[in-house]
C-alpha positions as MATLAB code, in Angstrom:
seq = 'MIGTFRHGAGFTIIEIALVLIVLGILAVALVPMLQLVHDDAMREQDSTSLETAKNALLGYIRINEGVPCVDAAGQPGIQRLRSHEDIGSAGSADYRQPAQDLRLRC';
ca = [
     138.047  166.349  119.837;
     139.467  162.642  120.715;
     136.612  161.116  123.013;
     133.627  162.355  120.486;
     130.913  160.023  119.544;
     128.544  160.732  116.944;
     125.109  159.384  117.348;
     123.750  156.625  114.818;
     127.403  156.255  112.895;
     126.515  152.548  112.713;
     124.337  149.750  113.675;
     123.534  148.516  116.970;
     123.672  144.828  118.388;
     120.244  144.543  118.495;
     119.868  145.724  114.299;
     122.474  143.687  113.577;
     121.152  140.143  115.278;
     117.404  141.154  113.632;
     119.199  140.711  110.356;
     121.036  137.890  111.133;
     117.176  136.344  112.277;
     115.644  137.115  109.023;
     118.836  135.668  106.848;
     118.378  132.414  108.895;
     114.790  132.378  108.751;
     114.900  132.765  104.789;
     117.931  130.130  104.500;
     115.784  127.665  106.531;
     112.621  128.209  103.701;
     114.701  127.986  100.925;
     117.278  124.936  101.190;
     114.576  122.454  101.185;
     113.410  123.855   98.009;
     116.660  123.919   96.402;
     117.261  120.258   97.829;
     113.987  119.352   95.617;
     115.023  121.331   92.062;
     118.298  119.258   92.998;
     116.662  115.858   93.105;
     114.710  116.272   90.696;
     117.595  117.086   88.243;
     118.978  113.825   89.650;
     116.261  111.797   88.842;
     115.566  113.205   85.248;
     119.546  112.825   84.898;
     119.707  108.884   85.924;
     116.178  108.257   83.887;
     118.367  109.513   80.946;
     120.868  107.731   81.450;
     118.845  104.530   82.063;
     117.522  105.361   78.357;
     120.307  105.357   77.062;
     121.568  101.856   78.378;
     118.965  100.319   77.456;
     119.341  101.628   73.598;
     122.750  100.596   73.545;
     121.739   97.433   74.819;
     118.766   97.067   72.380;
     121.436   97.834   69.749;
     123.701   95.194   70.783;
     121.203   92.523   70.554;
     120.183   93.924   66.917;
     123.513   93.432   65.585;
     125.054   90.860   67.178;
     121.298   89.145   67.817;
     122.128   87.780   71.581;
     122.592   89.638   74.583;
     126.201   89.799   76.400;
     126.573   87.345   78.758;
     129.554   85.183   81.082;
     129.327   81.395   80.778;
     129.584   79.108   83.125;
     133.080   78.858   83.043;
     133.851   83.268   83.430;
     134.424   83.228   79.324;
     132.331   86.361   78.049;
     130.006   85.361   75.073;
     126.822   85.766   73.459;
     123.164   84.482   74.625;
     121.481   83.980   71.193;
     118.147   84.260   70.462;
     115.805   82.095   69.564;
     114.571   83.789   66.379;
     114.733   87.574   64.839;
     111.185   88.053   66.211;
     112.877   87.836   69.772;
     114.774   90.555   68.839;
     111.828   93.723   68.497;
     111.997   97.516   68.000;
     113.484   99.994   69.800;
     111.495  100.534   73.076;
     108.922   97.647   72.371;
     106.898   95.888   74.902;
     106.945   92.791   73.051;
     110.519   91.828   73.697;
     110.594   90.098   76.252;
     113.957   86.964   76.093;
     116.531   88.772   77.657;
     114.685   90.418   79.926;
     113.255   86.643   81.302;
     116.868   85.126   81.328;
     118.372   88.038   83.075;
     115.208   87.973   85.626;
     114.086   91.489   85.256;
     110.628   92.765   85.361;
     109.381   94.296   82.054;
];
């Protein structure tokens, strides 16, 4: 028969609306947690990049006995350190010369 309708064969609009509401509530609860995880990962990546840059600069300082700089005429050069003792060791908190010249806080 063409006009017959089988009762209970599908979902009602109320059931679909309830499922959508539940999914919306779950999305609202999960998005901030995912954002926190993403922020933590980005913070860790930035920290790793800064540590790599620091180690590269310290290696450059040890090899060239100075920090890279530009003179008043705009020519690249090396700012010589006062002595080998100024170079310090990797991660040493005693090394202050380039940081003072660059006006950085250590």
